[in-house]
N, C-alpha and C positions, 0 to 999 in steps of 0.2 A: 587499570580499569578494564573489566571484561567488555567485549563488544555488546553484550546484552545491556549492561549498565549504561554504556556510552550511547547506545541506540535509544534507550529510554530518555536519557537526559536531552539528547538532540531533539527528539520528537516533542518533549515537553517544552523545550525552549522555543521551538517554532510555533507550537500551540499558543504559548504565552505571547509571542510576537504578534500573532493574529488576533489577540484579544480574548483567548480562552473560550472560544465559541463551543457550544454544546449542541449535539444533535446534528441531523442531516438536512434540516430545512434550510432554505436559501438565506444567506446573510447579506444584508444591504447596508450601504453607507450613502446617505443622501440620495437614495433611490437607485443607486448603481450597485451591481454585484461587487462584493468586497474585493474580489480578485482583480478588478479593473481600476481600483483606487490606490493611489500611492500612500504609504510605501509598500503596500502588499503586491502591487503589480510587478515591481522590480524584483521582489523576493521570489515570486513565481519564476521570473526569468533566471534567477540563480539556480532554482531546482532543475530547470531544463538543461543547464550546462553539465549535469551529471550523467546524461545519456551519451552514447557514443557520438563522435563528431560526424560520422556518416549518417546516422539516424537523424541528428539535429539538422544537417544540411538538407536532407530529403524533406523533412517536415517544414522547414522554412520555405523551400521551393514550392511545396504543395499548398501551404496554408497561410504564409505571411511573406510573399515575395517582394512586396513593396517596402515594408519596414525592415525586412531581412534579419529578423530576430524573433525569438519566442519569449513571451512573458504573459502576464495576466490578461492582456488585451487580445491575445491570439485565441481564436475560436477552436481550441483543442482541450480535451480533458487532460489535466496535469497531475492526476493522483499518482500515476506510476513514476513520473519525474520526481515527485516528492519522496516516494519510497527510495528511489535510486539515490537521491541527495542524502537522505538520512543514513543509508547504508554506507555510502562513500565517506561521509563525514565521521562515521563511527569506526572506520578502518577496515571495512570488509575486503578491500583490495580486489584481487581478481577472482575471489570466491563467490562473487555475486554477479548475476547477469543483468547489468544496468540496461534499462530499456524504457521506451515510451509506453509499453504495455505490460500489465501485470502477468499476462499469460506466460511471459518468458520464465519467471521464477515458479509459477504454478506448475508448468509442464516439467521443468527441470526437477523439481521436488518429487513429482509423481514418478518420473523415470528412475530416480534414485531409489525410491521405495520399491518399485517394481523389480529392480535389480538387487534388492535386499542390501543396498548400500546405506546402512542405518547410521553410519558415522559421517556420511557426506555432509557438505556445508548446509544443504537444504533437503529436508525429508518430509514427505507428505503423510498425513494421517487422516483417517476418517473422523468425522464429528463423533465425540464421545469415546474415542479410542485412547487418548493420552491427555494428561493434564497440560494445560497451557502454562507457559512460563513467560516472564517479562522478556521482551526481545523477539518472541515468535511472531509470525504473521498469521492472519486468518484471511481467507480469500473466497471470492465467488464470481461466477460469470454474470454478465449483465447484458442488457440490450435485447434485441429481437431473437437472438439465437441462444439465449441463456438456458432455456429448458433442455437443449440438446447436449449441453456439457455437464457431465456428472463426474463424481470421484472415480468411478470405474473406468471411464474412457478418457480421463484427463491426460494420461501419458501419451496418447496417440493423437492428440489434438494439434492442429495448426494454430494460427493466430485467432483470437476471439476477444470480444469486448469483455472487460473484467475489472475487478477492484480488489484491493487488499488494504488492510490496516495493520498497524504495529501494536502489539499488546504492551501496555505500560503499567498495568496494575491488575492484581487478583484479589478478590474479596470473597473468600470461601464462605464466610458467615452469611453473606447476602446472596451467595451463588451468582456473583456478577464478576465480569472482567471488564476492564476499561481499555479502550483502543483509541488510537489517534491515526487519522488519515488525512491526506491532502484532497483538495477539490471536494470537500465535504460541505455541501451547501455553498460552493464558491469561496471556501475558506479552508484553513486547517482547523479541524474540529475534533472533539472527543465525543465518543459514544459508548454506550453500555451494551454488552452482550451477555446472554445467559450461559452459565456453566452449571455442571452438576456438582455433587458433593465432593468429587475427586478433583475438580478443577478443569474438567474436560468441556470443550465447547459443545453446547447442545442447542444453540440459538437457531430458530427455524427460519430466519429472515434471508434465505437464499444462500447462506454460506455452505460450501461443499468441502472445504479442506482446511485443515490446520497444518501450517508449514513450520516444522521445528527448525530453529536457527541453531546450527552447530558450528557456525563460523568462529 
């Protein structure tokens, strides 16, 4: 099985585990964010174990020193941990920069593109430049500094708040692509983004980069 198929299957499996939530609005269980309710809370803990041990220890020290672990109760965005988990389970090995922040793979992909390394494991493309395929990522900055991060300056950025999703389906007839991401409304959710007649991402909702997965 290719990594693209494996990545799609893992993302769909996790989406199913969380109840096949749709959209980015908050998901609640008995008035609590879904990520804080079992068995989902522990599953988020599994995602966190895919980042480096050094990064994990630092985050525990800074954000959950009493409980000494990271899970759905920890007050930290876990969407990058989810992507790291999916990539790890799909067999990306050392070709993926597992991290607590999406900026790690956004910047690496941009640097590969700037160096014309088009066969590198991760390569950045502008919106509308190339057709999406299952297993690719789409990404965007978020938070207060989002407007200062663009495709053109991505390769020179340091850390910044960000988000990415995994492409799990393409519907050219409807000009839609389907993506799955973690911490989407405090759950693993699926959302729809706009594509053109060629299958290229054209969605205006803050996305700045299509990351081709060549792993």
